[in-house]
C-alpha positions, 0 to 999 in steps of 0.5 A: 306518913303522907309528907311531901318532903319525905316523899321527895327524899325517898324519891317517890315524887320528882324534884330538881335536887341541887344538893344532897348529903346524909343529913339533908337535901336541897331542891328547887322550890316549885313556886319560886319567889326569886330567881334562886329559891331552894328548899333545904330539908333535913332528912329526919322528919321534924314537923315545925321549928317548935318540935326541934329538940336539943338533939336537933340543934346540930342538924339545924346548924347544918341547914344554915351552913348548907345555905351559905355554901349553896349561896357560894355555889349559886353566885349569890353570896356576895350580892346577898340572899335571904334564908327563911323558916316559916312556922305554922299557919300564921307563919306561912308554913305550907309543908309540915316538915321543917325547911330552910328557904334560900332566895336570891338572884335579885334585890328582895 
């Protein structure tokens, strides 16, 4: 598989990792749209939100919970933040491995 995020997970490509556990990894976006812009990526390769199965529901919930935990750690929880999943070309998805954007640190 030639997936950019899978290569980051395997440490074949460097990234500034901010969080990791058995299920996911979070790292700084290389093209940030806000002072805080993290990508929260499951270690399981799932191409798009359309490919999420019943078995993936808990994993997707973990992504969302991790976003709120990271928002606390980066001191943006109280001021506010945005979370975004992009899906397919018209939705702005550039890497075909689901990921949740966490953006904050300024008024969006």
